[in-house]
Backbone as CSV, one residue per row, in Angstrom:
resi,resn,N_x,N_y,N_z,CA_x,CA_y,CA_z,C_x,C_y,C_z
1,MET,143.026,91.767,134.174,141.995,91.005,134.903,140.849,90.662,133.954
2,GLU,140.449,89.399,133.924,139.365,88.959,133.052,138.029,89.477,133.565
3,ARG,137.277,90.090,132.664,135.968,90.629,133.035,134.908,89.545,132.899
4,LYS,133.966,89.537,133.826,132.882,88.548,133.818,131.590,89.224,134.212
5,VAL,130.482,88.574,133.894,129.183,89.039,134.347,129.114,88.814,135.856
6,LYS,128.490,89.744,136.555,128.389,89.634,138.010,127.730,88.317,138.412
7,GLU,128.196,87.760,139.526,127.672,86.482,140.008,126.163,86.538,140.233
8,GLU,125.688,87.614,140.893,124.247,87.715,141.172,123.434,87.852,139.885
9,SER,124.007,88.503,138.869,123.327,88.653,137.578,123.244,87.305,136.870
10,MET,124.312,86.535,136.913,124.295,85.210,136.298,123.262,84.320,136.973
11,GLU,123.174,84.402,138.300,122.183,83.621,139.038,120.765,84.004,138.611
12,SER,120.527,85.303,138.513,119.195,85.793,138.158,118.807,85.400,136.731
13,ILE,119.732,85.588,135.800,119.451,85.296,134.388,119.199,83.807,134.168
14,THR,120.087,82.974,134.674,119.948,81.531,134.468,118.748,80.960,135.203
15,SER,118.404,81.574,136.332,117.248,81.115,137.098,115.970,81.346,136.313
16,ARG,115.870,82.519,135.691,114.661,82.841,134.911,114.584,81.970,133.661
17,LEU,115.685,81.834,132.956,115.676,81.050,131.720,115.396,79.575,131.982
18,SER,115.816,79.064,133.104,115.624,77.638,133.400,114.156,77.253,133.526
19,CYS,113.290,78.241,133.704,111.844,77.974,133.831,111.141,77.943,132.476
20,LEU,111.873,78.229,131.389,111.294,78.210,130.043,111.387,76.806,129.463
21,ASP,110.239,76.211,129.158,110.224,74.828,128.667,110.735,74.692,127.240
22,HIS,110.607,75.763,126.427,110.978,75.657,125.012,112.456,75.935,124.754
23,LEU,113.236,76.148,125.801,114.634,76.527,125.651,115.428,75.434,124.932
24,TYR,116.307,75.864,124.035,117.108,74.929,123.247,118.299,74.401,124.057
25,PHE,118.545,73.087,123.901,119.751,72.469,124.459,120.305,71.489,123.425
26,PRO,121.608,71.416,123.273,122.203,70.441,122.349,121.732,69.032,122.692
27,ARG,121.672,68.182,121.710,121.147,66.833,121.905,121.883,66.085,123.019
28,ALA,123.170,66.286,123.114,123.967,65.571,124.126,123.576,65.961,125.546
29,LEU,122.948,67.145,125.702,122.595,67.625,127.040,121.097,67.502,127.348
30,GLN,120.320,67.128,126.349,118.867,67.125,126.541,118.404,66.182,127.643
31,SER,119.051,65.038,127.751,118.643,64.069,128.781,118.924,64.595,130.189
32,ASN,119.831,65.565,130.302,120.178,66.130,131.612,119.541,67.504,131.836
33,ALA,118.536,67.828,131.011,117.886,69.138,131.123,116.384,68.987,131.309
34,ALA,115.998,68.000,132.110,114.568,67.717,132.289,113.909,68.631,133.309
35,THR,114.629,69.052,134.308,114.052,69.873,135.380,114.676,71.279,135.368
36,PRO,113.990,72.262,135.962,114.545,73.626,136.024,115.920,73.680,136.687
37,SER,116.110,72.903,137.733,117.416,72.935,138.420,118.522,72.403,137.518
38,GLN,118.228,71.351,136.751,119.212,70.808,135.816,119.517,71.813,134.709
39,ARG,118.447,72.454,134.200,118.635,73.440,133.138,119.461,74.626,133.644
40,LYS,119.196,75.061,134.872,119.947,76.189,135.432,121.424,75.847,135.564
41,SER,121.711,74.643,135.992,123.098,74.220,136.157,123.847,74.254,134.826
42,ILE,123.174,73.779,133.745,123.782,73.773,132.407,124.003,75.199,131.915
43,LEU,122.993,76.054,132.117,123.071,77.444,131.662,124.171,78.208,132.410
44,LEU,124.227,77.995,133.707,125.219,78.691,134.528,126.644,78.282,134.145
45,ASP,126.806,77.003,133.842,128.116,76.511,133.438,128.555,77.134,132.117
46,LEU,127.613,77.200,131.144,127.942,77.780,129.840,128.245,79.271,129.960
47,LEU,127.412,79.999,130.716,127.622,81.432,130.882,128.969,81.736,131.533
48,SER,129.381,80.904,132.452,130.666,81.108,133.131,131.839,80.824,132.198
49,ARG,131.683,79.833,131.322,132.783,79.419,130.458,132.872,80.232,129.175
50,ASP,131.696,80.482,128.517,131.715,81.113,127.191,130.483,81.998,127.020
51,ALA,130.624,83.259,127.374,129.508,84.206,127.296,129.053,84.430,125.855
52,ALA,129.979,84.356,124.886,129.624,84.584,123.479,128.667,83.501,122.976
53,VAL,128.975,82.254,123.284,128.096,81.148,122.877,126.755,81.251,123.609
54,PHE,126.800,81.665,124.872,125.563,81.844,125.644,124.663,82.870,124.951
55,LEU,125.250,83.982,124.514,124.470,85.021,123.830,123.936,84.528,122.483
56,GLU,124.748,83.732,121.808,124.323,83.195,120.510,123.105,82.295,120.664
57,ARG,123.113,81.451,121.707,122.010,80.497,121.906,120.794,81.124,122.573
58,TYR,121.019,81.964,123.567,119.908,82.408,124.414,119.721,83.928,124.457
59,GLY,120.509,84.644,123.651,120.404,86.101,123.671,119.027,86.622,123.320
60,SER,118.332,85.945,122.409,116.998,86.397,122.002,115.975,86.264,123.125
61,GLU,116.309,85.491,124.175,115.398,85.308,125.307,115.646,86.345,126.412
62,LEU,116.715,87.130,126.293,117.082,88.073,127.345,116.344,89.403,127.199
63,THR,116.149,90.063,128.331,115.543,91.394,128.327,116.628,92.438,128.084
64,SER,116.210,93.664,127.862,117.166,94.751,127.636,118.088,94.944,128.846
65,ASP,117.498,94.871,130.044,118.300,95.025,131.261,119.302,93.885,131.408
66,GLU,118.883,92.669,131.040,119.788,91.515,131.156,120.938,91.635,130.153
67,LEU,120.660,92.168,128.981,121.737,92.386,128.016,122.760,93.376,128.555
68,GLY,122.267,94.365,129.299,123.159,95.371,129.878,124.192,94.772,130.810
69,GLU,123.891,93.627,131.386,124.840,92.977,132.290,126.067,92.455,131.547
70,PHE,125.969,92.364,130.206,127.097,91.864,129.418,127.986,92.997,128.894
71,ASP,127.587,94.243,129.143,128.367,95.380,128.633,129.827,95.394,129.094
72,PRO,130.122,94.977,130.307,131.550,94.956,130.713,132.422,94.059,129.838
73,LEU,131.786,93.185,129.037,132.547,92.259,128.194,132.611,92.718,126.736
74,ASN,132.115,93.938,126.448,131.990,94.335,125.051,133.312,94.647,124.360
75,ASN,134.413,94.543,125.082,135.705,94.680,124.422,136.053,93.435,123.607
76,ASP,135.302,92.355,123.868,135.444,91.134,123.077,134.642,91.320,121.786
77,TYR,135.319,91.132,120.645,134.674,91.395,119.354,133.403,90.573,119.171
78,GLU,133.437,89.275,119.461,132.292,88.389,119.236,131.124,88.768,120.146
79,ILE,131.412,89.034,121.399,130.366,89.424,122.339,129.755,90.769,121.921
80,ASN,130.598,91.704,121.525,130.125,93.018,121.095,129.207,92.895,119.880
81,TRP,129.564,91.984,118.947,128.733,91.772,117.758,127.359,91.238,118.150
82,HIS,127.325,90.276,119.042,126.045,89.709,119.488,125.198,90.763,120.189
83,LEU,125.815,91.593,121.028,125.065,92.631,121.745,124.436,93.632,120.779
84,LYS,125.202,94.070,119.778,124.673,95.016,118.792,123.546,94.389,117.976
85,ASN,123.747,93.149,117.572,122.743,92.460,116.770,121.440,92.268,117.551
86,LEU,121.547,91.862,118.807,120.366,91.635,119.634,119.633,92.942,119.927
87,ARG,120.372,94.005,120.170,119.744,95.299,120.462,119.085,95.906,119.226
88,SER,119.673,95.643,118.073,119.053,96.157,116.843,117.714,95.476,116.578
89,LYS,117.571,94.230,117.038,116.297,93.521,116.894,115.285,93.999,117.927
90,MET,115.769,94.352,119.115,114.871,94.856,120.156,114.380,96.262,119.840
91,ASN,115.299,97.122,119.427,114.966,98.519,119.126,115.558,98.891,117.767
92,PRO,114.963,98.380,116.704,115.531,98.593,115.377,115.422,100.039,114.904
93,THR,116.455,100.517,114.254,116.426,101.827,113.617,115.727,101.676,112.264
94,SER,115.465,102.789,111.597,114.819,102.735,110.282,115.696,101.968,109.292
95,GLU,117.013,102.118,109.437,117.935,101.389,108.567,117.900,99.898,108.866
96,ASP,117.787,99.542,110.155,117.674,98.129,110.532,116.414,97.516,109.931
97,LEU,115.307,98.252,110.010,114.031,97.756,109.473,114.106,97.568,107.963
98,ARG,114.762,98.524,107.291,114.885,98.417,105.841,115.732,97.203,105.467
99,SER,116.850,97.025,106.144,117.730,95.891,105.871,117.031,94.573,106.156
100,ARG,116.274,94.554,107.248,115.557,93.329,107.608,114.491,93.010,106.567
101,SER,113.807,94.029,106.078,112.779,93.828,105.057,113.380,93.262,103.779
102,VAL,114.530,93.792,103.387,115.217,93.284,102.191,115.641,91.841,102.392
103,ALA,116.167,91.537,103.578,116.619,90.169,103.872,115.448,89.193,103.819
104,VAL,114.302,89.596,104.375,113.115,88.738,104.380,112.646,88.463,102.949
105,LYS,112.594,89.501,102.123,112.166,89.323,100.731,113.098,88.387,99.990
106,ASN,114.399,88.566,100.200,115.375,87.711,99.522,115.277,86.264,99.990
107,ARG,115.037,86.060,101.278,114.932,84.694,101.802,113.676,84.001,101.283
108,ARG,112.587,84.741,101.222,111.362,84.141,100.685,111.522,83.800,99.205
109,LEU,112.210,84.671,98.476,112.435,84.407,97.059,113.344,83.201,96.876
110,ALA,114.350,83.078,97.734,115.237,81.914,97.676,114.450,80.636,97.977
111,TYR,113.541,80.703,98.960,112.738,79.533,99.307,111.736,79.226,98.192
112,LEU,111.222,80.283,97.538,110.322,80.092,96.395,111.033,79.321,95.285
113,ASN,112.272,79.702,94.992,113.039,78.996,93.961,113.235,77.530,94.333
114,ARG,113.395,77.275,95.635,113.540,75.898,96.099,112.246,75.112,95.864
115,LEU,111.121,75.741,96.134,109.820,75.086,95.929,109.548,74.834,94.446
116,ILE,109.915,75.792,93.611,109.718,75.628,92.170,110.564,74.463,91.660
117,HIS,111.785,74.390,92.131,112.682,73.305,91.718,112.159,71.951,92.183
118,ASP,111.548,71.931,93.379,110.990,70.687,93.916,109.855,70.175,93.036
119,GLY,109.047,71.091,92.490,108.027,70.720,91.510,106.663,70.362,92.045
120,HIS,106.503,70.181,93.344,105.203,69.754,93.873,104.326,70.931,94.298
121,TYR,104.880,71.843,95.094,104.065,72.895,95.701,103.368,73.758,94.655
122,PHE,104.024,73.985,93.520,103.431,74.806,92.470,102.975,73.973,91.279
123,SER,102.679,72.693,91.528,102.027,71.886,90.504,100.566,72.340,90.415
124,GLU,99.920,72.065,89.303,98.539,72.536,89.119,97.603,71.961,90.173
125,ASP,97.718,70.670,90.457,96.824,70.046,91.444,97.015,70.655,92.829
126,ALA,98.275,70.903,93.218,98.542,71.466,94.547,98.024,72.896,94.645
127,MET,98.202,73.673,93.591,97.718,75.061,93.606,96.190,75.092,93.600
128,ARG,95.575,74.185,92.847,94.098,74.129,92.804,93.536,73.770,94.174
129,GLU,94.234,72.896,94.870,93.773,72.505,96.204,93.815,73.695,97.170
130,ARG,94.840,74.562,97.025,94.950,75.731,97.906,93.979,76.846,97.507
131,GLU,93.798,77.036,96.199,92.939,78.120,95.713,92.008,77.595,94.620
132,PRO,90.993,76.793,94.996,90.123,76.180,93.985,89.350,77.190,93.139
133,TYR,88.852,78.264,93.763,88.054,79.228,92.988,88.927,79.996,92.006
134,LEU,90.110,80.417,92.443,91.012,81.159,91.561,91.422,80.288,90.373
135,HIS,91.702,79.013,90.633,92.036,78.078,89.555,90.864,77.949,88.596
136,HIS,89.648,77.869,89.136,88.452,77.727,88.293,88.300,78.923,87.366
137,GLU,88.520,80.124,87.871,88.346,81.338,87.078,89.370,81.437,85.957
138,TYR,90.568,80.933,86.193,91.603,81.051,85.170,91.573,79.905,84.158
139,VAL,91.510,78.688,84.627,91.579,77.557,83.700,90.510,76.491,83.936
140,GLY,90.048,76.345,85.154,89.147,75.244,85.487,87.818,75.272,84.757
141,LYS,87.267,76.452,84.510,85.938,76.537,83.889,85.942,76.105,82.426
142,PHE,87.137,75.958,81.864,87.229,75.490,80.485,87.480,73.989,80.413
143,ARG,87.563,73.346,81.565,87.832,71.906,81.612,86.528,71.124,81.789
144,ASP,86.555,69.867,81.362,85.422,68.959,81.540,85.534,68.309,82.916
145,LEU,84.580,68.605,83.806,84.633,68.075,85.162,84.603,66.546,85.203
146,SER,83.944,65.931,84.221,83.806,64.474,84.252,85.169,63.781,84.142
147,GLU,86.159,64.455,83.550,87.482,63.855,83.410,88.126,63.609,84.771
148,ARG,87.831,64.478,85.737,88.434,64.333,87.060,87.831,63.177,87.845
149,ASP,86.639,62.712,87.439,85.993,61.592,88.126,86.427,60.238,87.575
150,MET,87.067,60.252,86.428,87.457,58.986,85.787,88.654,58.359,86.504
151,ALA,88.683,57.041,86.512,89.819,56.327,87.107,91.061,56.568,86.266
152,ARG,92.195,56.694,86.931,93.454,56.950,86.244,94.247,55.660,86.102
153,PRO,95.082,55.570,85.072,95.876,54.338,84.867,96.718,54.000,86.098
154,GLY,96.630,52.740,86.515,97.410,52.279,87.654,96.848,52.674,89.001
155,GLU,95.682,53.330,89.014,95.097,53.802,90.269,94.180,52.734,90.860
156,ARG,94.310,52.485,92.152,93.429,51.531,92.819,92.053,52.145,93.034
157,TRP,91.049,51.290,93.184,89.680,51.776,93.323,89.526,52.647,94.570
158,SER,90.198,52.269,95.656,90.126,53.060,96.886,90.714,54.454,96.664
159,GLU,91.775,54.532,95.844,92.387,55.826,95.536,91.460,56.672,94.678
160,THR,90.767,56.028,93.766,89.806,56.749,92.923,88.688,57.343,93.771
161,LEU,88.166,56.536,94.703,87.100,57.013,95.574,87.569,58.170,96.446
162,MET,88.786,58.066,96.954,89.338,59.132,97.783,89.489,60.422,96.968
163,ARG,89.983,60.290,95.752,90.169,61.467,94.896,88.826,62.105,94.550
164,ARG,87.801,61.262,94.303,86.466,61.800,94.010,85.898,62.536,95.215
165,SER,86.177,61.999,96.400,85.710,62.670,97.619,86.381,64.025,97.780
166,GLU,87.688,64.075,97.536,88.420,65.341,97.623,87.939,66.314,96.559
167,GLU,87.618,65.780,95.379,87.121,66.628,94.290,85.775,67.251,94.663
168,ALA,84.928,66.487,95.328,83.625,67.006,95.745,83.778,68.159,96.727
169,VAL,84.775,68.068,97.595,85.046,69.146,98.554,85.478,70.414,97.825
170,LEU,86.346,70.260,96.824,86.813,71.417,96.060,85.674,72.060,95.280
171,ILE,84.816,71.235,94.677,83.666,71.758,93.931,82.750,72.554,94.859
172,ALA,82.546,72.032,96.069,81.701,72.720,97.049,82.304,74.073,97.422
173,LYS,83.619,74.146,97.566,84.279,75.409,97.905,84.119,76.426,96.783
174,ILE,84.237,75.947,95.544,84.078,76.847,94.394,82.655,77.402,94.348
175,ARG,81.665,76.536,94.551,80.261,76.988,94.525,79.976,77.978,95.655
176,GLU,80.547,77.711,96.831,80.350,78.619,97.960,80.896,80.011,97.635
177,GLU,82.061,80.043,97.000,82.656,81.328,96.635,81.846,82.016,95.536
178,GLN,81.328,81.230,94.595,80.481,81.812,93.546,79.208,82.413,94.142
179,GLN,78.627,81.716,95.089,77.421,82.225,95.746,77.731,83.479,96.551
180,ARG,78.871,83.476,97.237,79.246,84.642,98.044,79.463,85.869,97.182
181,LEU,80.002,85.646,95.975,80.281,86.760,95.070,79.083,87.152,94.216
182,GLY,77.968,86.423,94.364,76.760,86.775,93.629,76.766,86.333,92.185
183,VAL,77.518,85.274,91.862,77.541,84.755,90.502,76.173,84.159,90.166
184,ALA,75.702,84.393,88.936,74.400,83.874,88.513,74.368,82.356,88.664
185,GLU,73.238,81.822,89.111,73.138,80.397,89.423,73.445,79.519,88.217
186,ARG,73.057,79.967,87.029,73.305,79.153,85.838,74.796,78.991,85.547
187,GLU,75.627,79.875,86.144,77.067,79.813,85.920,77.802,79.086,87.041
188,TRP,77.091,78.601,88.060,77.739,77.865,89.136,78.374,76.604,88.577
189,ILE,79.510,76.238,89.117,80.207,75.053,88.651,79.318,73.817,88.807
190,GLY,79.250,72.999,87.750,78.418,71.795,87.769,77.032,72.017,87.230
191,ASN,76.519,73.260,87.253,75.158,73.523,86.785,75.020,73.351,85.291
192,GLU,76.098,73.636,84.542,76.015,73.492,83.094,75.795,72.033,82.714
193,ARG,76.399,71.099,83.520,76.196,69.680,83.246,74.761,69.275,83.571
194,ASN,74.245,69.783,84.695,72.863,69.465,85.077,71.871,69.979,84.050
195,GLN,72.129,71.221,83.547,71.235,71.786,82.548,71.242,70.944,81.281
196,GLN,72.443,70.480,80.883,72.532,69.671,79.679,71.791,68.350,79.849
197,GLU,71.948,67.729,81.034,71.263,66.469,81.280,69.748,66.652,81.278
198,GLU,69.264,67.780,81.876,67.832,68.041,81.901,67.285,68.252,80.498
199,GLU,68.034,68.988,79.662,67.565,69.231,78.302,67.571,67.944,77.491
200,GLU,68.591,67.079,77.732,68.619,65.807,77.023,67.435,64.945,77.429
201,GLU,67.074,64.977,78.738,65.912,64.219,79.197,64.641,64.757,78.560
202,ASP,64.528,66.092,78.455,63.354,66.694,77.828,63.260,66.280,76.369
203,GLU,64.412,66.224,75.672,64.411,65.816,74.271,63.948,64.372,74.134
204,ASP,64.420,63.500,75.076,63.997,62.091,75.032,62.498,61.979,75.240
205,ASP,61.943,62.755,76.185,60.507,62.728,76.433,59.743,63.197,75.213
206,GLU,60.263,64.248,74.554,59.589,64.759,73.366,59.579,63.720,72.255
207,GLU,60.717,63.000,72.103,60.790,61.987,71.062,59.815,60.851,71.335
208,GLU,59.664,60.453,72.617,58.708,59.389,72.946,57.287,59.834,72.637
209,ASP,56.960,61.086,73.008,55.612,61.600,72.723,55.368,61.667,71.229
210,ASP,56.411,62.073,70.486,56.250,62.173,69.036,56.039,60.811,68.409
211,ASP,56.765,59.792,68.955,56.599,58.429,68.429,55.179,57.933,68.655
212,GLU,54.618,58.232,69.840,53.247,57.816,70.131,52.267,58.514,69.198
213,ASP,52.514,59.805,68.966,51.628,60.552,68.063,51.716,60.008,66.649
214,GLU,52.950,59.601,66.256,53.138,59.080,64.901,52.396,57.766,64.716
215,ASP,52.481,56.886,65.742,51.775,55.604,65.654,50.267,55.820,65.516
216,GLU,49.761,56.770,66.271,48.324,57.052,66.219,47.944,57.607,64.850
217,ALA,48.836,58.430,64.319,48.540,59.035,63.020,48.551,57.976,61.919
218,VAL,49.475,56.986,62.030,49.553,55.929,61.028,48.270,55.130,60.995
219,LYS,47.717,54.934,62.158,46.459,54.179,62.235,45.341,54.911,61.501
220,ASN,45.367,56.228,61.550,44.278,57.009,60.949,44.519,57.254,59.465
221,ALA,45.781,57.718,59.155,46.041,58.009,57.742,47.536,58.165,57.534
222,SER,48.065,57.652,56.433,49.503,57.677,56.181,50.001,59.095,55.958
223,TRP,49.186,59.983,55.355,49.649,61.349,55.104,49.780,62.141,56.397
224,VAL,48.980,61.770,57.416,49.095,62.435,58.705,50.422,62.047,59.359
225,ALA,50.809,60.737,59.218,52.077,60.263,59.780,53.248,60.982,59.139
226,HIS,53.147,61.160,57.842,54.230,61.842,57.138,54.357,63.294,57.604
227,SER,53.252,63.968,57.783,53.274,65.356,58.238,53.841,65.465,59.645
228,THR,53.429,64.524,60.489,53.913,64.530,61.864,55.430,64.329,61.914
229,GLU,55.943,63.400,61.056,57.375,63.131,61.017,58.146,64.373,60.594
230,MET,57.600,65.144,59.667,58.247,66.369,59.206,58.355,67.374,60.348
231,VAL,57.301,67.482,61.133,57.289,68.412,62.257,58.309,67.996,63.306
232,VAL,58.361,66.665,63.583,59.298,66.156,64.577,60.733,66.430,64.164
233,ASN,61.051,66.158,62.908,62.412,66.388,62.418,62.807,67.855,62.505
234,HIS,61.871,68.726,62.183,62.142,70.161,62.239,62.378,70.605,63.689
235,SER,61.576,70.049,64.601,61.713,70.402,66.017,63.050,69.922,66.567
236,ALA,63.472,68.697,66.200,64.742,68.147,66.678,65.917,68.966,66.159
237,ALA,65.828,69.385,64.913,66.894,70.192,64.324,66.998,71.531,65.030
238,SER,65.841,72.102,65.386,65.824,73.391,66.081,66.447,73.268,67.466
239,ASN,66.112,72.180,68.168,66.664,71.955,69.505,68.175,71.757,69.441
240,SER,68.627,71.029,68.402,70.054,70.767,68.265,70.831,72.045,68.015
241,ALA,70.237,72.974,67.300,70.904,74.232,66.982,71.101,75.085,68.214
242,HIS,70.304,74.823,69.260,70.402,75.604,70.492,70.775,74.719,71.668
243,SER,71.645,73.745,71.430,72.056,72.824,72.487,72.866,73.559,73.538
244,PRO,72.846,73.087,74.802,73.551,73.766,75.888,75.051,73.836,75.661
245,ALA,75.577,72.929,74.853,77.011,72.971,74.606,77.410,74.214,73.828
246,GLU,76.447,74.803,73.086,76.747,75.964,72.268,76.024,77.214,72.746
247,HIS,75.224,77.091,73.773,74.421,78.217,74.244,74.916,78.699,75.600
248,ASN,75.204,79.992,75.684,75.647,80.604,76.941,76.909,79.956,77.507
249,GLN,77.753,79.430,76.650,79.003,78.831,77.104,80.173,79.686,76.620
250,GLU,81.188,79.837,77.442,82.357,80.595,77.033,83.161,79.792,76.021
251,VAL,83.688,80.495,75.040,84.476,79.834,74.009,85.767,79.310,74.637
252,ALA,86.047,78.037,74.421,87.257,77.435,74.996,88.490,78.079,74.380
253,PRO,89.480,78.427,75.182,90.693,79.056,74.661,91.543,78.061,73.879
254,SER,92.426,78.588,73.057,93.342,77.739,72.301,94.393,77.171,73.251
255,VAL,95.221,76.284,72.733,96.289,75.687,73.546,97.226,76.777,74.055
256,GLU,97.573,77.722,73.168,98.470,78.814,73.555,97.823,79.704,74.616
257,GLU,96.533,79.995,74.454,95.830,80.835,75.422,95.702,80.128,76.767
258,THR,95.459,78.820,76.732,95.372,78.039,77.969,96.694,78.061,78.716
259,GLN,97.790,77.915,77.972,99.111,77.956,78.585,99.374,79.322,79.214
260,ASP,98.957,80.381,78.528,99.142,81.735,79.043,98.331,81.948,80.318
261,LEU,97.088,81.443,80.345,96.244,81.565,81.534,96.848,80.795,82.704
262,MET,97.412,79.615,82.410,98.027,78.807,83.458,99.250,79.520,84.023
263,GLU,100.015,80.179,83.169,101.183,80.923,83.633,100.768,82.111,84.492
264,GLN,99.672,82.786,84.118,99.167,83.900,84.920,98.729,83.414,86.303
265,PHE,98.012,82.289,86.324,97.548,81.712,87.591,98.740,81.330,88.473
266,THR,99.747,80.703,87.877,100.940,80.297,88.627,101.668,81.513,89.184
267,TYR,101.771,82.564,88.378,102.442,83.793,88.825,101.730,84.392,90.039
268,ILE,100.404,84.425,89.996,99.628,84.958,91.121,99.864,84.117,92.371
269,MET,99.900,82.798,92.227,100.122,81.919,93.371,101.521,82.122,93.954
270,GLN,102.494,82.371,93.105,103.848,82.619,93.596,103.935,83.955,94.334
271,GLN,103.228,84.961,93.818,103.214,86.254,94.491,102.507,86.165,95.845
272,LYS,101.480,85.332,95.926,100.779,85.128,97.199,101.736,84.526,98.229
273,PHE,102.583,83.602,97.783,103.564,83.016,98.694,104.538,84.082,99.187
274,LEU,105.061,84.889,98.266,106.048,85.904,98.627,105.475,86.952,99.574
275,SER,104.191,87.262,99.426,103.573,88.296,100.261,103.134,87.774,101.625
276,GLY,103.318,86.468,101.864,103.007,85.905,103.176,101.599,85.368,103.318
277,GLU,100.874,85.195,102.211,99.486,84.747,102.272,99.346,83.236,102.398
278,ASP,100.462,82.510,102.347,100.415,81.049,102.492,100.738,80.614,103.920
279,HIS,100.354,81.450,104.880,100.689,81.159,106.279,100.019,79.897,106.794
280,GLN,98.954,79.426,106.116,98.320,78.180,106.544,99.173,76.962,106.189
281,HIS,100.084,77.153,105.260,100.904,76.039,104.787,102.368,76.156,105.209
282,PHE,102.783,77.365,105.633,104.178,77.581,106.004,104.279,78.422,107.263
283,ASP,105.331,78.141,108.035,105.676,78.987,109.178,106.686,80.004,108.658
284,TYR,106.183,81.194,108.297,107.046,82.209,107.690,108.152,82.672,108.644
285,SER,107.923,82.571,109.944,108.945,83.017,110.891,110.219,82.201,110.730
286,LYS,110.081,80.932,110.368,111.258,80.089,110.161,111.958,80.440,108.855
287,ILE,111.181,80.735,107.820,111.773,81.111,106.534,112.469,82.464,106.654
288,ASP,111.784,83.424,107.289,112.294,84.795,107.358,113.551,84.922,108.215
289,THR,113.759,83.982,109.130,114.941,84.046,110.006,116.008,83.018,109.633
290,ASP,115.791,82.312,108.528,116.740,81.273,108.109,117.906,81.913,107.351
291,GLU,119.012,82.116,108.046,120.169,82.780,107.444,120.844,81.921,106.377
292,THR,120.581,80.623,106.385,121.191,79.767,105.356,120.651,80.106,103.973
293,LEU,119.445,80.696,103.925,118.871,81.093,102.636,119.629,82.266,102.023
294,ASP,120.396,82.978,102.841,121.184,84.098,102.317,122.292,83.610,101.404
295,ASP,122.704,82.351,101.563,123.774,81.803,100.723,123.403,81.877,99.246
296,HIS,122.092,81.711,98.982,121.616,81.765,97.598,121.959,83.110,96.975
297,TRP,121.750,84.203,97.741,121.990,85.538,97.208,123.460,85.912,97.237
298,LEU,124.185,85.395,98.225,125.624,85.646,98.254,126.302,85.046,97.023
299,ARG,125.842,83.862,96.617,126.388,83.232,95.416,126.060,84.051,94.174
300,GLU,124.802,84.563,94.119,124.407,85.351,92.953,125.171,86.665,92.880
301,VAL,125.327,87.329,94.042,126.069,88.586,94.075,127.520,88.352,93.645
302,SER,128.123,87.275,94.138,129.497,86.938,93.791,129.627,86.657,92.295
303,GLN,128.648,85.927,91.755,128.678,85.602,90.330,128.506,86.853,89.479
304,ASP,127.587,87.751,89.885,127.369,88.999,89.146,128.632,89.853,89.162
305,ALA,129.296,89.924,90.325,130.519,90.719,90.446,131.620,90.143,89.557
306,GLU,131.689,88.806,89.519,132.704,88.150,88.700,132.460,88.407,87.215
307,GLU,131.209,88.307,86.787,130.874,88.555,85.388,131.149,90.002,85.003
308,LYS,130.845,90.935,85.928,131.102,92.352,85.669,132.598,92.602,85.538
309,TYR,133.394,91.937,86.370,134.843,92.131,86.361,135.423,91.693,85.000
310,PHE,135.000,90.520,84.537,135.537,90.014,83.280,134.990,90.788,82.073
311,ALA,133.773,91.348,82.234,133.199,92.147,81.146,133.961,93.461,80.982
312,GLU,134.463,94.002,82.100,135.188,95.268,82.049,136.656,95.090,81.704
313,ASP,137.139,93.850,81.837,138.564,93.582,81.601,138.892,93.715,80.094
């Protein structure tokens, strides 16, 4: 005699599930699943015909008591597998938790490799947009900010303006973080440029004043003009020796050091992704439950086993 779920249990289960708006239905049935009564009819038909497929599609929506209604069918291998799998997720053992943790780490690593291969998510501009202050601390503070404001080859003026606007937002975020961390004001991003401009303006004012003094001195006596010129030249040389470009500025790293810093920054950003800190950009629940990502590791395990076999042969 074929075993089935009790009629009253099927009515109860399908009735409750039919009230869930997010329930999945194959595309061919979606047009006929607009109302709860239509959804119940579809669910009841599937449960009556194929309990294994029903558990595969809707088992995660069932309660522990509702799963118990399928126990009379556990002599079926496929149904028994679904019941064990669903119950292990509801009440996981320590071994289940460990296995799940390993699976999640492997899936995230597989997805990370996919992102690296794609080339965009871990590009410097994309990483800087996500973590502007961290980028500034590693490599940004050694760059000339004015370069980012310049128009790029083939770029339209509207695109340049948009990029400058986005750049201003990033600069503001970096300054906010510097202020929050108590960084000295003279070290705030952009301040070094302002200081240089102010000192250049002061030098221009000094030169104008010196020129006026020189003209006045020439009128009185040529030797006074000569003395004044000597003083001006000495003062300009002194100011140049202590220019803002060489004062209180960090020494720019070499090309090799810059590359090393960029690699360190990239590594940190990749670790942040693996640890789940990029939740603003990704729905980790989809990555962590995506069993297709396991194929990446199954291929690697198979390849490692094959290489080991031939190495021992």
